[in-house]
C-alpha atoms as one frame of an Amber mdcrd trajectory, in Angstrom:
protein
   0.000   0.000   0.000   1.400   3.420  -0.918   1.287   6.057   1.804   1.099
   9.766   1.042   1.289  12.829   3.268   0.291  16.422   2.612   3.263  18.697
   1.894   2.404  20.905   4.876   2.622  17.958   7.261   6.044  16.976   5.938
   7.294  20.553   6.262   6.142  20.757   9.885   7.764  17.394  10.623  11.082
  18.501   9.121  11.045  21.785  11.008  10.253  20.024  14.281  13.431  17.945
  13.957  15.555  21.024  13.250  14.096  23.462  15.768  15.785  22.073  18.861
  18.890  20.200  19.830  19.924  18.331  22.961  23.032  19.284  24.863  25.364
  16.656  26.255  23.748  17.111  29.676  20.281  16.439  28.280  19.032  20.023
  28.178  17.287  21.336  25.085  18.388  24.460  23.234  16.267  26.091  20.559
  18.087  26.369  17.242  17.501  29.995  16.299  19.749  29.963  13.248  17.858
  31.592  10.392  20.917  31.978   8.158  22.138  28.779   6.573  25.475  30.404
   5.716  26.465  31.548   9.220  26.675  28.999  12.000  24.453  29.693  15.013
  25.817  30.461  18.484  23.174  28.456  20.368  24.337  24.922  19.705  25.862
  22.240  21.907  29.412  22.570  23.168  31.897  21.389  20.559  29.476  21.854
  17.653  31.703  24.462  15.972  35.072  23.061  17.042  36.326  22.815  13.467
  35.191  26.349  12.617  37.042  27.742  15.640  40.163  25.712  14.940  40.591
  26.263  11.214  40.886  29.378   9.100  38.887  28.038   6.178  35.498  29.630
   6.894  36.343  32.116   9.652  39.675  33.917   9.278  39.383  36.023  12.433
  38.091  35.604  15.974  36.535  38.142  18.335  36.189  37.209  22.009  33.679
  39.201  24.040  34.537  38.969  27.735  31.870  40.382  30.039  32.503  40.610
  33.759  30.443  41.743  36.720  31.995  44.704  38.521  34.550  43.486  41.036
  35.024  40.163  39.270  37.187  40.998  36.260  39.738  38.485  35.000  43.380
  39.434  35.433  45.346  40.904  32.545  47.706  37.936  32.804  44.835  35.472
  32.333  43.592  37.358  29.265  47.065  37.517  27.729  47.681  33.815  28.351
  44.277  32.937  26.890  45.211  34.736  23.673  48.636  33.080  23.546  47.048
  29.670  24.074  44.615  30.228  21.201  47.280  31.596  18.870  49.184  28.378
  19.397  46.202  26.113  18.690  43.965  27.745  16.049  44.342  29.263  12.589
  42.996  32.803  12.395  45.224  34.675   9.895  43.303  37.928  10.341  43.876
  37.901  14.086  42.211  37.499  17.465  40.474  40.499  19.051  39.444  40.609
  22.720  36.774  43.028  23.934  36.337  43.471  27.695  33.100  44.926  29.098
  31.836  45.399  32.689  28.225  44.987  33.773  26.540  45.503  37.136  26.565
  42.501  39.489  23.255  40.655  39.612  23.789  39.488  43.176  22.417  35.978
  42.667  23.204  33.536  45.447  24.176  31.080  42.687  23.835  30.619  38.928
  22.463  27.630  37.050  22.892  27.046  33.340  19.578  28.698  32.468  20.539
  31.808  34.450  23.802  32.023  32.536  22.146  31.571  29.163  19.678  34.338
  30.005  22.548  36.695  30.878  24.230  35.913  27.576  21.011  36.440  25.630
  20.626  39.833  27.307  24.193  41.141  27.066  25.943  39.420  24.164  26.640
  41.778  21.250  29.163  39.849  19.123  27.940  37.045  16.873  29.366  34.982
  14.051  29.485  36.955  10.826  31.045  36.636   7.397  34.647  35.573   7.961
  34.613  36.221  11.718  33.897  33.775  14.536  32.655  35.217  17.846  33.043
  33.724  21.328  31.424  34.976  24.531  32.678  34.613  28.107  31.026  35.782
  31.342  32.729  36.212  34.740  30.138  35.848  37.479  29.672  37.301  40.956
  28.392  34.048  42.422  29.013  30.296  42.527  27.545  27.524  40.413  24.176
  26.177  41.498  25.654  22.706  40.955  28.335  23.052  43.619  28.578  20.444
  46.349  30.757  19.978  49.402  33.006  17.717  47.333  33.039  19.661  44.083
  33.095  23.435  43.529  32.888  24.397  39.884  35.154  27.128  38.555  33.959
  27.162  34.957  31.562  25.809  32.357  31.564  25.688  28.550  27.815  25.573
  28.018  27.262  26.408  24.335  29.324  26.044  21.185  30.772  29.564  21.484
  30.076  30.368  25.134  31.721  29.800  28.498  31.232  30.995  32.069  33.755
  31.480  34.855  32.559  31.438  38.462  34.940  34.207  39.379  33.659  34.712
  42.907  34.460  31.077  43.723  37.961  31.459  42.282  38.548  34.633  44.286
  37.312  33.149  47.544  39.340  29.956  47.209  42.533  31.585  45.954  43.182
  33.893  48.891  45.312  31.507  50.936  49.042  32.180  50.910  49.684  28.508
  50.102  47.375  28.530  47.061  48.567  29.205  43.505  48.422  32.777  42.238
  44.851  33.707  41.352  45.925  34.690  37.831  47.361  31.187  37.320  44.102
  29.599  38.451  42.108  31.902  36.170  44.388  31.178  33.215  44.111  27.427
  33.699  40.336  27.383  34.129  39.740  29.646  31.111  42.007  27.580  28.882
  40.335  24.400  30.134  36.953  25.762  29.003  38.411  26.544  25.598  39.493
  22.904  25.356  35.798  21.989  25.335  34.900  24.697  22.810  37.642  23.217
  20.610  35.958  19.819  20.856  38.005  18.061  23.540  37.714  15.325  24.489
  35.497  13.436  22.011  33.252  16.509  21.967  33.463  17.640  18.356  37.096
  16.971  17.523  37.204  13.232  16.753  39.692  11.262  18.826  42.709  10.004
  16.901  43.413   7.559  19.721  41.421   6.389  22.723  42.046   8.810  25.602
  38.654   9.883  26.948  38.316   9.513  30.720  35.505   6.982  31.128  34.698
   8.196  34.639  34.701  11.845  33.575  33.432  11.992  29.973  34.636  14.764
  27.639  37.943  14.924  29.495  41.374  13.480  28.795  42.552  10.562  30.924
  46.104  11.972  31.208  46.461  13.598  34.628  48.894  16.332  33.576  46.885
  17.375  30.494  45.087  20.729  30.308  41.838  18.887  29.611  42.043  16.704
  32.731  38.741  16.837  34.606  40.099  18.433  37.788  41.041  21.655  36.020
  37.464  22.924  35.850  36.838  22.700  39.606  38.437  23.680  42.908  40.619
  20.561  42.566  42.695  22.650  40.160  44.304  24.313  43.191  45.986  21.029
  44.119  47.009  20.346  40.517  48.635  23.784  40.232  50.551  23.528  43.492
  54.196  24.292  42.777  53.511  25.343  39.184  54.022  28.781  37.631  52.258
  28.098  34.313  49.080  26.217  33.339  49.339  22.591  32.235  49.570  22.010
  28.492  47.651  19.660  26.235  49.064  16.160  25.954  50.041  14.775  22.535
  46.748  12.898  22.104  44.638  16.033  22.543  46.981  17.928  20.221  46.541
  15.214  17.602  42.753  15.559  17.869  42.927  19.322  17.314  45.372  19.065
  14.427  43.209  16.465  12.690  40.214  18.801  13.004  41.880  21.824  11.434
  43.929  23.234  14.316  47.633  23.628  15.025
């Protein structure tokens, strides 16, 4: 028996499949991309890893860093972020960083929906012809997902977006035995960029098996920049005695290079 469907029904069905997308933590994001030629900024983390890494479609990168007053990243962290990216991605027309303060919101904590709402309200830079845009927010409160055993310092929550829980970093980096706050900031920021670049197994296909099975999307090498501890307060122990952030291990580098990066 031959089945037939009205054209309108098929169109609605197709649109329903393309109007939303699941993140790796099971949350749904509306796909608001109305321009087939420019990739949308509201996709899952790692979705545009290749576009960030290579210079084929986007030859320049603008990074919009927004911070709540009193919670700005250090100049050292910003400089090291740029150096890290220059060593890993191809953007022949350069990397531009724009820094902008906003008033603190005073939330007791921030969940992922809070952070997305802030981005939707304050973000001004978006992907355009030849230029990729990335957004970062430095918050005046902790993550709503913190526990007594795990305090989050950062989150890469969309394909071109990351958040730093700057208040948590400040409060836990004020002990004389702790690493310099700028070192902690640098490490956590670069760790979030690892996820935006598709590490590990998050958009940049693995060239060898090195995903941590207990901590998915992270490298199983303990001294790698994409080791799971570097996004939480456990980073303070990892950085003890160090003066620079950890680097990517050779397996993560191979993943990036195979996906268009350096």
